[in-house]
C-alpha positions, 0 to 999 in steps of 0.5 A, spaced: 500 478 466 506 484 465 511 478 467 509 474 462 508 479 456 515 482 458 519 476 456 524 477 462 524 484 461 524 487 468 523 494 466 517 492 462 514 488 467 515 493 472 512 498 468 506 494 467 505 493 474 505 500 476 500 502 471 495 497 472 496 499 480 495 506 479 489 506 475 486 501 479 487 505 485 484 511 482 478 507 481 477 503 487 478 510 491 473 513 487 468 507 488 469 506 496 471 513 498 464 515 499 462 508 502 468 507 507 473 512 506 477 507 502 481 504 507 486 499 504 492 500 508 492 498 515 497 504 517 492 509 514 487 506 517 490 506 524 492 514 523 485 515 520 482 512 527 487 516 531 485 522 527 477 521 527 477 517 534 474 511 530 471 506 535 476 500 536 470 495 533 470 499 527 478 499 526 478 491 527 472 491 522 477 495 517 483 491 518 479 484 518 476 486 511 483 488 509 486 481 510 480 478 507 480 482 501 488 481 500 487 473 501 481 473 496 485 478 491 491 473 491 487 467 490 483 470 484 490 473 481 493 466 481 487 462 479 486 467 473 493 465 471 493 458 472 498 458 478 496 455 485 491 458 489 497 460 494 504 459 494 510 462 498 514 467 494 521 466 493 523 473 491 528 476 495 527 483 498 531 484 504 537 489 507 537 496 509 536 499 502 529 495 502 527 497 509 529 504 508 525 504 501 519 502 505 520 507 510 520 512 505 514 509 501 510 509 507 512 516 509 510 519 503 504 516 502 501 518 508 504 525 507 500 525 500 494 522 504 494 527 510 496 533 506 491 533 500 486 530 505 486 536 509 487 541 504 484 538 497 480 532 499 477 531 492 484 530 489 486 524 494 484 519 489 489 521 483 494 524 488 495 517 491 495 513 485 500 518 482 504 517 488 504 509 488 505 509 480 511 513 481 514 510 487 514 503 484 520 507 480 523 511 485 524 506 491 528 500 491 523 496 494 518 498 488 513 501 494 509 496 497 507 501 502 502 497 505 503 491 511 497 487 508 499 488 501 506 485 503 503 479 507 499 478 500 505 478 496 508 473 500 503 468 498 504 469 490 511 466 487 511 471 482 514 478 479 511 482 485 512 477 490 516 477 497 519 472 501 515 470 507 522 471 511 523 478 508 515 480 511 517 483 518 522 488 516 518 491 511 512 491 515 516 494 521 519 499 516 512 501 513 509 502 520 515 507 522 514 511 516 507 512 517 508 514 524 514 519 522 509 522 517 504 523 523 509 527 527 512 531 521 504 533 519 503 535 526 510 539 526 508 542 520 502 545 524 497 541 521 491 539 526 490 531 525 482 532 527 477 532 521 475 527 515 480 523 511 480 518 506 484 513 502 
């Protein structure tokens, strides 16, 4: 919708995407947080599994649900706008700057979740949504910050897409960013044990 209404103005399309994403993140985290911890991101799930010592089958359930949800979401969005159910994106997102952007985006997201979850759990939905909305603008990659979202966006040839050949670099950078966030959080003297969401 943002791409269509922007009439070729990339800044307006990005603004529309960032606002819609941020607003929906607040809703989804508030809705699913009490039920499941609002696990929408495999990197976050793996960190929280380590943090809470979740059973492997629970982690697999979350990862499977994330994958299924991503596929259904892409299909629904494409059908709503008269596009093929799935189509490989042709939007190039490659290079060191893009990879570093995804590293930084995921690092920042995990720091927001870990720190706010540790000290101000009630603000996590708003902090995560605010961070992602801002990160659309302060990262060169528009802040995917999520491996499953990266895979999903490779299946839509729209403004938000990413070429399938660019996906592995993004996912590698995201995993590294998440791992570094855990290291920094622990270096700051914070205990990873305890409850966490998002």
